[in-house]
C-alpha positions in Angstrom: 111.3 107.4 107.7 108.8 104.8 106.8 106.6 105.6 109.8 106.8 109.3 108.8 105.6 108.4 105.3 102.7 106.4 106.8 101.7 109.4 108.9 101.8 111.7 105.9 99.6 109.2 104.0 97.0 109.1 106.8 96.9 112.9 107.0 96.6 113.1 103.2 93.6 110.7 103.3 91.9 112.7 106.0 92.1 115.8 103.9 90.9 114.3 100.6 88.5 111.7 102.2 90.1 108.8 100.5 89.0 105.4 101.6 91.4 103.8 104.1 89.2 101.5 106.1 91.2 98.6 107.6 90.2 95.0 107.2 90.2 92.7 110.3 93.8 92.0 111.2 95.1 88.4 111.0 97.8 87.5 113.5 101.0 85.7 112.5 101.8 82.2 113.6 105.4 83.1 114.2 107.3 86.4 114.8 111.0 86.2 114.2 113.7 87.3 116.5 114.8 90.9 115.8 117.6 91.9 113.4 120.1 94.6 114.2 119.0 97.4 111.8 116.1 97.4 109.3 114.5 94.3 107.7 113.5 94.5 104.1 113.0 91.3 102.1 112.7 87.6 102.7 113.3 84.4 100.7 112.2 80.9 101.6 114.4 77.9 100.9 112.8 74.4 101.1 115.1 71.7 102.5 115.2 68.9 99.9 114.8 65.9 102.2 113.3 67.3 105.4 110.9 70.3 104.9 110.9 71.0 108.6 114.5 72.1 108.3 113.7 74.7 105.7 115.2 78.2 106.1 113.8 81.7 105.8 116.5 84.2 104.8 115.9 87.9 105.4 117.8 91.1 104.6 118.8 93.6 107.2 119.7 96.7 105.2 122.4 99.0 106.6 126.1 99.5 106.1 126.7 96.9 108.7 124.0 94.7 107.3 123.4 91.0 107.0 121.4 88.2 105.5 119.8 86.6 108.5 118.8 82.9 108.5 115.8 81.9 110.5 114.4 78.5 111.3 110.6 77.8 111.1 110.2 78.9 114.8 111.7 82.3 113.9 114.9 81.8 115.7 118.1 83.2 114.2 120.5 80.5 112.8 123.8 82.1 113.7 126.1 79.8 111.7 124.1 80.4 108.5 123.7 84.2 108.8 125.9 86.2 106.5 127.2 89.3 108.1 129.3 92.4 107.2 127.2 93.1 104.0 127.1 96.7 103.0 123.4 97.5 102.7 121.8 94.3 101.4 118.4 95.0 99.9 116.5 92.2 98.3 117.1 88.4 98.2 116.0 85.4 96.3 116.8 81.6 96.1 117.0 79.1 93.3 117.4 75.3 93.1 119.8 73.1 91.1 122.5 75.5 90.0 125.2 73.5 88.2 128.7 74.3 89.4 130.4 71.6 87.4 129.7 68.2 86.0 129.4 66.6 89.4 128.2 69.4 91.7 124.8 70.9 91.7 123.8 73.3 94.5 120.9 75.5 95.6 121.8 79.2 95.7 121.0 82.4 97.5 121.4 85.7 95.6 121.1 89.2 97.0 121.9 92.8 96.1 124.7 94.7 98.0 123.8 98.3 97.3 126.8 100.2 98.7 129.2 98.0 96.7 127.1 98.2 93.5 127.0 94.5 93.1 125.1 91.2 93.6 126.3 88.3 95.7 125.8 84.5 95.2 126.1 81.9 98.0 125.4 78.2 98.1 122.7 76.8 100.4 122.8 75.4 103.0 126.5 75.6 103.6 126.5 79.4 102.9 129.7 79.4 100.9 130.4 82.4 98.5 130.4 81.5 94.8 131.1 84.9 93.4 134.7 85.7 94.3 133.5 88.7 96.3 130.6 89.9 94.1 129.4 90.6 90.6 129.3 94.3 89.7 126.1 95.5 88.1 125.0 98.5 85.9 128.7 99.0 85.0 127.8 101.0 81.9 125.9 103.7 83.8 127.9 106.9 84.4 125.9 108.2 87.3 126.6 106.4 90.7 122.9 106.8 91.6 122.0 104.6 88.6 124.3 101.8 89.8 122.8 101.2 93.2 121.1 97.8 93.1 117.9 97.1 95.1 115.6 94.4 93.7 116.6 91.0 92.5 114.8 87.8 91.3 116.3 84.6 90.0 114.9 82.8 86.9 115.9 79.4 85.8 115.2 78.8 82.1 113.2 75.7 81.2 114.8 75.8 77.8 118.5 75.2 78.8 118.5 75.5 82.6 120.5 78.8 82.5 120.1 80.7 85.8 119.5 84.4 85.4 119.5 87.2 87.9 117.1 90.1 87.1 118.2 93.2 88.9 116.6 96.6 89.6 118.1 99.7 91.2 117.4 102.8 93.3 117.0 105.1 90.3 117.2 104.7 86.6 116.0 105.7 83.1 112.4 105.5 81.8 113.4 102.5 79.7 115.7 99.6 80.3 115.5 100.0 84.1 116.2 96.3 84.7 119.3 94.4 83.8 119.3 90.6 83.3 122.5 88.6 83.9 123.3 85.0 83.1 125.0 83.2 86.0 127.2 80.5 84.5 130.2 78.4 85.5 133.4 78.1 83.5 137.0 77.1 84.3 137.5 80.3 86.3 134.4 79.8 88.5 131.0 81.5 88.4 130.6 84.6 86.4 127.7 87.0 85.6 127.2 88.3 82.0 124.7 90.9 80.9 122.2 89.5 78.4 119.4 92.0 78.4 118.2 95.4 79.4 114.4 95.9 79.6 111.5 97.3 81.6 109.8 100.7 81.5 109.7 103.1 84.4 107.0 105.7 85.0 109.5 108.2 86.6 107.5 108.2 89.8 109.0 106.8 93.0 111.2 103.8 92.2 111.3 100.1 91.2 112.3 97.6 93.9 110.1 94.5 94.2 110.7 91.9 91.4 109.3 88.4 91.3 109.6 85.6 88.7 107.1 82.9 87.8 109.4 80.3 86.6 106.8 77.8 85.5 104.7 80.3 83.4 107.8 82.3 82.3 106.9 85.8 83.5 108.6 88.5 85.5 106.6 91.0 87.5 107.9 94.2 89.2 106.3 97.0 91.1 106.5 100.4 89.5 105.7 101.7 92.9 103.5 104.7 92.1 101.7 103.3 89.1 101.1 99.5 88.7 102.5 96.0 88.6 104.3 95.4 85.3 104.6 92.1 83.5 107.2 90.9 81.0 108.5 87.6 79.6 111.4 86.3 81.8 113.0 84.4 78.9 115.3 86.9 77.0 114.5 85.2 73.7 110.8 86.0 74.1 111.5 89.7 73.7 111.1 92.8 75.9 107.6 94.0 75.2 105.6 95.0 78.2 102.7 92.5 78.5 100.6 94.2 81.2 100.4 97.1 83.7 97.8 96.2 86.2 96.4 96.7 89.7 97.3 100.3 90.4 93.8 101.4 91.3 93.8 98.9 94.3 96.7 100.5 96.1 96.7 103.5 98.5 100.2 104.6 97.7 103.4 102.5 97.3 103.1 99.1 95.5 105.8 97.0 97.1 106.7 93.3 97.6 105.4 90.6 95.3 105.1 86.9 96.2 103.7 84.2 93.8 101.7 81.4 95.4 102.0 78.6 92.8 99.3 75.9 92.4 98.9 73.1 89.8 97.9 73.8 86.2 99.1 77.4 86.4 96.6 78.3 89.1 97.6 80.4 92.1 97.9 84.0 93.2 100.1 87.1 93.3 100.3 88.6 96.8 101.4 92.2 96.7 102.1 94.6 99.6 99.9 97.7 99.8 102.5 99.3 102.0 100.9 102.5 103.4 97.5 100.8 103.9 99.1 98.0 105.8 97.4 95.3 103.7 98.1 92.9 100.8 96.3 92.8 97.5 95.8 89.4 95.9 95.5 88.9 92.2 94.9 85.7 90.2 98.1 84.1 88.8 96.5 83.4 85.4 94.5 86.4 84.6 96.1 88.9 87.0 92.7 90.1 88.0 92.0 91.4 91.5 90.7 88.8 94.0 90.7 90.4 97.4 92.6 92.4 100.0 93.8 91.1 103.4 95.2 92.6 106.5 98.1 90.5 108.0 98.8 93.0 110.8 102.3 93.9 109.5 103.6 97.5 109.5 104.9 99.1 106.3 105.7 95.8 104.5 108.4 96.0 101.8 109.3 92.4 100.8 107.4 89.1 101.1 107.7 85.5 99.9 105.5 82.4 99.8 105.8 78.6 99.2 102.8 76.3 98.9 104.7 73.2 100.1 103.7 71.8 103.5 106.7 72.3 105.9 105.8 71.2 109.4 102.8 71.0 111.8 102.6 74.8 112.0 102.8 75.4 108.3 100.8 72.5 107.1 99.5 74.4 104.0 102.6 76.3 103.0 104.3 79.4 104.4 103.9 83.1 103.7 106.6 85.5 105.1 106.3 89.3 105.3 108.7 91.9 106.4 107.5 93.9 109.4 108.8 97.4 110.2 109.9 96.5 113.7 113.2 94.7 112.7 111.5 91.3 112.2 109.5 89.1 109.9 106.0 87.6 110.3 105.3 83.9 109.4 101.8 82.7 108.4 100.4 79.3 107.5 99.1 79.8 104.0 95.6 78.8 105.1 95.3 82.0 107.1 95.4 83.9 103.8 92.4 82.0 102.5 94.3 80.7 99.5 
């Protein structure tokens, strides 16, 4: 279906003479082994004591789906891959989640669309922490409005509360996103709804969500319109701060990755899906910087870390989904950032 959309976009541009010139393609350093079905979204976990043992997680979205775990050579880590997930869509990681007074773990969260829930696992032992899953959008009457897609984790600097911000396949023009607090009590981990927010244009859908923990912002792609920006902290309110970047995209605005650098510097890297490129915006001003072609096909999700990991990824790692059942890995220097 994605390839059909791409063909339609090309034909449309040929009829209206829209600009679709391709930039020189940059080859990846690593191409992962293939998944079974359809890759969608990656998340990078940095090992706390040996960065070369870091893991890239990636969703494979289908009824018999999985969260694949890859090493930095792109090989599947079978014992850390989570299988039998019913259409996992997007995935994110967070560090230092408090399970009890003596146990703190890193966590992996992802949406499971067909079960209308989100999942939470510890990393790197990959143990479920959610008693089978946390239902989302429970107050929606229509099933179509309860199908989760995007997810991003936000850890509050105020009180260390971990939040999951969740999007869906379809939804209303307001309060499209739900924000859940993930907390531990005597019964285990639970998810409680703390906020509904986020406008929707009514065009296409909202899938990609990314959080800038240090600066306190959440970004999401209103796919046919722009990148929208809100405060991630619920107490800061739900006013839309910005709607930017739309003019730089050919059609669908997709995955968002935030390359963080000191003093609030850095970049937002956003997939221009049908053009096969990525648009880069400044982290501080959200102004357009440049576009790059990383040779991926129909990229949905992407992720980035600026920490050196090994001799291949000496400057950090950017990961992009590729529409051939795999993911592409790049040393961050190749992006010129």
